[in-house]
N, C-alpha and C positions, 0 to 999 in steps of 0.2 A: 379219785372217782373210779367206780367199778367199770371195767371195759372202756377206758377213757376214749380211745380212738373211735371205737364203734359208736359210742354215745355222741361224740362230736359230729360224726358223719350223719347220724340219724337226725340230730338236731338241725343240721344244715339242710337236710331234706325237708323237714317241716317248715323251716323258714322260707324255703323256696315256694311252698304252698301259700304262705302268708303274703309273700310279695307278688304272687301271680295276679294278673288283672282278672282273669276268669279261668275256670277249670275246663280243660278240653282234653282230647286224647293225646295230644302232643305233650302236655304237662304230665299226664299220667305215665306215659312211656318214659319220660325223663326221670320221674320219681322211681319207677320200677328199676331202671338202670342204676340209679344212685344206691338204692337199697341192695341190689345184687352185688355191686362193687364193694359196699361196706361189709356185707356178710362174708363174701369170699375172701376179703382181706383179713377177716377175723377167723379164718380157717374153718368156716362152716362147710359141710359137705355140699358139693355142687348141685346134686339132685334135690337135696332139701331146700336149697336156696331157690331153685327154679319152681319147685312146688309151691313155696310160700308166695313168691312174687306173682305167679300165675293167678293165685287166689285173690291177691290184692287187686290186680288188674281187672279180673273178671267182675269182682264186686263193684269196683269204682266205675266201670263202664256200663254195667247192666242194672244195678240197683237204683231204685228211685230214692231221691233225697227225702228223708222224713220231715214232716212239718215241724217247724221251730228251729231247724238247722239250715245254715247256708251250705252250698256245695263244698266250699273250702273246709268248713267245720266237719262235714260228714266224711270227706276224704281223709282228714287227720284221724277221725274215729275209726275208719276202716283199717288204716295202717296200724294204729294202736291195737285194735282187736286181733288182727291177724298175727302180729308179733307176740301178743300174749298167748294165743293158741299155739304158736310155734314153740315157745319155751315151756309149755305145760298146761296152759288154760286154767287149771285149778291147783290150789295148794296141795302138795302131797303130804298129808298129815300122818304122823306115826301115832297110832292108838296104843296107849298103855293100859291094857286090859288084864292080861294074865300076870300072875306073880310066880316067878319073875318073867318080865318081858326081856327076851334075849336079842340083843342087837349085835350082829357080827360085822366087822369091817374087813373088807378084802381090797386088794389093789396092787399096783406095781411097786417095785423097789423105789423108795424115795418119794412116794406120793403123799406122805404125811399122815399115814393111818394112826400111828401112836399118838401124835400130837392131837389129831381129831378126836381120838378116844378120850383124852383129857378134857377137851373142849365140850364134848357131849356130856361128860360127867358133870362138869360145872353147870352147863345149861339145865340139866334135869334136877340137880340138887337145889338150884335156885328156885325151882318150881315145886319144891317140897317132896321130891321123890328120894327114896333111899337107894343109892347107886353103888355098885362095885365094879371094878375092872378085872379082867382076866387076861394075862399075857401068854399068848401061844406062839410068839415069834421065837422059835428055837434055832433059827438059822443065822440071824444077824448078830454079830458080836456086840455085846453091851445093850442089846434090845431090852432085856429084863431090867437092867439098871435104869434105862430111860423111862420105862413105864412105871417103875417104882417111884422115880422122882416126880413124874407127872401126876401120879395118884396123890402124892404128898401135897403138891401145890393145889390140887382140886379138893383136897381134904376128904378123900374117899378111900376105902380099903382096896387092896389089889391082891389077887391070887396068882402067884408065880412060883416056879421051881427052877432055880438057876442051874441045877445039876442035870435035870431031866432033858433029854433030847427028843422025846416023842410027845408031841402036843396032846395026843389022845390020852396019854397017861396023866398029864397035868389036869385035864378035864375030869377024869375019873377021881383023882385025888381030892378035888375040891367040890365036886358036884353036890354033895349034901348041904354045903354052905349057901348055895345059890338061893334057896327058898326064903332066906332071911331078907332078901332085897326086892325092891320093885323092879329095878332094871339092872341087867348084867350086860356090860359092854365088853365084847371079846375082840381083842387085837390079834390079828394073824400075821404070818410072815409075808413080807413083800415077795412078789414073784413075777416072772414073765408069764403072761397068760398063755403063751404058746409053748411053754416048757411042760412036757408030758408028766414028768415025775411030780412036779409041784402041783399040777392040776389034779392029779390023783390024790395028793395029800389034802387039798382043799375040799375035794368031794367027800373024803372020809370024815373030815372035821365037820362038814355041813350035816352029814347024816347023824353024827354023834350029838351035835349041839341042838339041831332042829330049831334054828333061830326064827323068831317072828319077823325079823327084818335082816336082810342081807344087803348092806350098803357098800357100793363100789366107791372108794375114795379115789378121785381122779384129779390130777393137777390141771389148772386152767391153761397151762402152756404145752400140753401134750400134742396138740395139732391133729393132723389127719390119721395118725396111728391109733387114735382113740377107738375107731369103729371096730377094727379086728379084735383089739384087746377086750373091749366091752362085750362083744359077742361071745368070745371064748370064756370069759368069766360067767356070763349069763348061762351058757350051756352047762358049766360045771356045778354051779350052785344057785342058779335062778336069782338074779339080782332083783331086789324090790325097790331100790332107790339109789340115788347118787348124792355124794357130798363132793362139791367142787372146791378145791383149795386154791390158795394164791390168787384170789380174785381182787386183791388190793394192789397187785403189781401191774406190770405192763403186758401181762398175758392177753392173748386174743380170745381165748375161751371157747372158740367155735368148736373145737374138738370135743369138749365136754358136752355141748349141746348135741353133737353128732352121736356121742355115746348113748345119750338118753333115747334118741330116736332109734338107734340100733337095738336097744334092749326093751324098747317100749315101756320105759320107766320114767319116773319124775325125779327132778332134782329136789331133795329133801332139805338140804342145808348148803350154805355157802360160807367158806372161810374168808373173812375180810380183813385179817390182820394177824399179828403174831401173838397177841395177848390171849389169855385163856377165855376171856369173854367175847373175843372177836369171831363169833359164830352166829349166823342169822338163819332163821327159818326162811326158806326160799318161797316167796310169794310172787307168782308170775306177774300179776298186775302191778304190784309195787316196784318190781325189778325193771319192767319196761317203762314205767312212769319215770323212774330215776334216769334211765338211759336217754329218755326223750326230754329230760329237764323239767318234768312235771311234779317231781317230789314223790315222797312215800310217807304219808301221814301215819299210817298204821305202824310202820317200823319205828318212826320217830316217837310215837306215843308209848310203844313198848319199852324203848330205851328210857324214856322219861319215867315210866312207872318203876323201873329198876333203880333209878337214881334218887327218886323222892317218893315218899309214901303218898297214897291217895288223900289221906286226911291233911297232910302238910300242903299238898298241892292245892286242895280246895280252900284251905285257910288263906294261903298266900294269894290265891286268885281273888278271893273276896276282898282282901285288903288292897289289892292292886286296883280293883274296880272302884273301891271307895276313894282311892287316891291317898290313903294314909299309911303307905308302906315307907320304911326307912332304909338306911344303909345295911342294917342287919339282914333285912329281907333280900336286898340286892346281893349281899354276900352269900346267903343261902342259895339263891338262884345260880350264882356263879359256881358254887360247890357242886350243885346238881348237874350243871353243864359239864363240869370237868369229869364227872363220873360217867357221863353219856358217851365220852370219847372225843377225839379231835374235832375241832370246828369244821374242818373240811368234809368230814363224814356226816356231821349233823346237817350242815347246810344243803347237802345234795338231797336230803329228805324233805326239805321245806319247799312246798309248791311255789314255783315261780322264782325261786332264789337264783337259779342258774341264769335267768334272764338278765340279772345284774352284771353278769360277766366279770365277777370279782376275781382277780388273779390269785392263785394258790399262795403266792408269797405274802399277799396281803392278809390272808387268813392266818398264816403262821405267825405274822407279826402281832395280830390281834390276840392269838392264844398266849403269846408271851406277855401281852399287856394285862390279860386277865390274871395271870400269876402274880404280876407286880401289884395289881390292885388288891389282891388278897393280902399281900405283905403290908400294904398301906393300911388296910382296915385293921390288921392285927396291931398296928401301932397307935390306933385311936382309942380313946376312952369310951366307956359304955355310953356316957352322956352324948358324945359326939356321933356315935353310931346311931343312936336313937333320934337325935335332932341335928342333922348335918348343917342346918342353917346357922348354928352358933359357931361354925368353924371360921375363925378370923384369919388374917394374914399371919399373926404370931403363932396361932395354932398350926397353920399349914407348915411353917418353918420347923416347929417342933416335931410334927408327924414325919416330915421329910427326913430329918436327922435320925429318928427312931427306925424308919423303914429302909434307910440307906438309899434313898431315891431323890429325885428332883422335885421342886415345888410345882413345876409344870405338869408332872404326871398326876399329882394330887388334884390340881385344878381340872385336869381332864376327867378324872374319876367323878368329881363333884358335878361337872358338866353333864356327864353321862347320867348321873342320878337325877338331875333336874329335867333332862329330856325325857326320862322314863316317867317322871311325875306329870309332865305335860301330856304324854301319850295316855296316861291313866285318866286324866281329866277329860280327854276327847272320848275315851271309852265310856266314862261315867255319864256323859251327856246322852249317850244312846242314839244320837241323831245319825241317820244314814249318811248325811252330808259330812258330818264330823268324821265318821268312820272312813269315808272315801278320801277326805282330805288328809287324814292321818296316814292311810296306806300309801298315798302318793308321796307324802313327805318322807316316810321311812322306807320306801322301796327304791325308787330310782334316785331322785335328787337328794332324798333324805339320807341315804347311806353315805353320800359324799359329805353331807352336812354333819355326820357323826364323826368325820375326820379320822378314819382308820388310816394310820400312817405307819 
């Protein structure tokens, strides 16, 4: 989970609202203290924390509760809205208008600029843009080799000169090539923002490149040092946005939020893993929703679109609603899920899923089960995949031997398939009561009924 400890603290704060008998000033003061404690422990700047919690307190005490909402619901709404405003309010979009649009990455030593350059290249090529990388890190040994390898993995061209020590000369050498691409991503040397000679160099590079976007790449674990570093970078090349890396780890990330406040810029992307596709557009509403355990449907749908085509999804959806899908369809669903990433990351995007309080170990076991089920299906005949009802005890024995697994696991797969069919029939009826009954079955008690072991 992104910012695990902060998310847990904020969820506990919301649960305190839910358990309260009524909303009064005492409850609001307790909530404000809880939020302050959670954000300070996450390394957020003290003044920013007090500014935020003062707004929450002022709104909670002075504003009238709108019609249609209870006081508890409105208090949760206030906390949610102010946290969204705190991390950026609106999505900081990068407009790709000019050709080429130049995106320059700057940051400290070891912040992950070169890796993020590759992730950005992958992100934009998936969206149909023609992208190239430019390596201007002439200080770090093997930096040119690294960006060359990263470009190869992202399947994009890279402009480098391993012998040249002046980054401005590298720019001049390849400048005429840039017009062939929609986006040019420029990787610069890591530097201490307080080092005068390196700051002078980035100033010169910035003047020569004239980038449309200057993105500060900052590690989620930087802490309180972020503010001075961010201000120094902003003064030297005017930061237009931030990429926060290592958001999948145990980092507190408050320093990154402080950096955004110091430069008055928005977080544009967050790095949520080591793979080339583990880069997400930062959407403040979705981010806070995930922290509070409310899910992030927009991010989930985007991942789903990348995993399965719209036509296939619509076709599969129609068959599901008719209740006539088979194991091949279930297999396709599983393949699509595996492309979307680890279950632990997918489930945090599903609204309400965190309320189930499923341990991470359980999700890891389930991921292993999905892999086994794919092997089992590979050992089935086309006839068995299309009509699982014909799978008898002797067929189960044969499939188990072919897949190198136990008969118990094959029975679990068949049980999962039958439960999916039952769920489809409840959807098929279209009755609100049927829907409600189904959601209860498959959310709390139902998840246990599915026997994730």
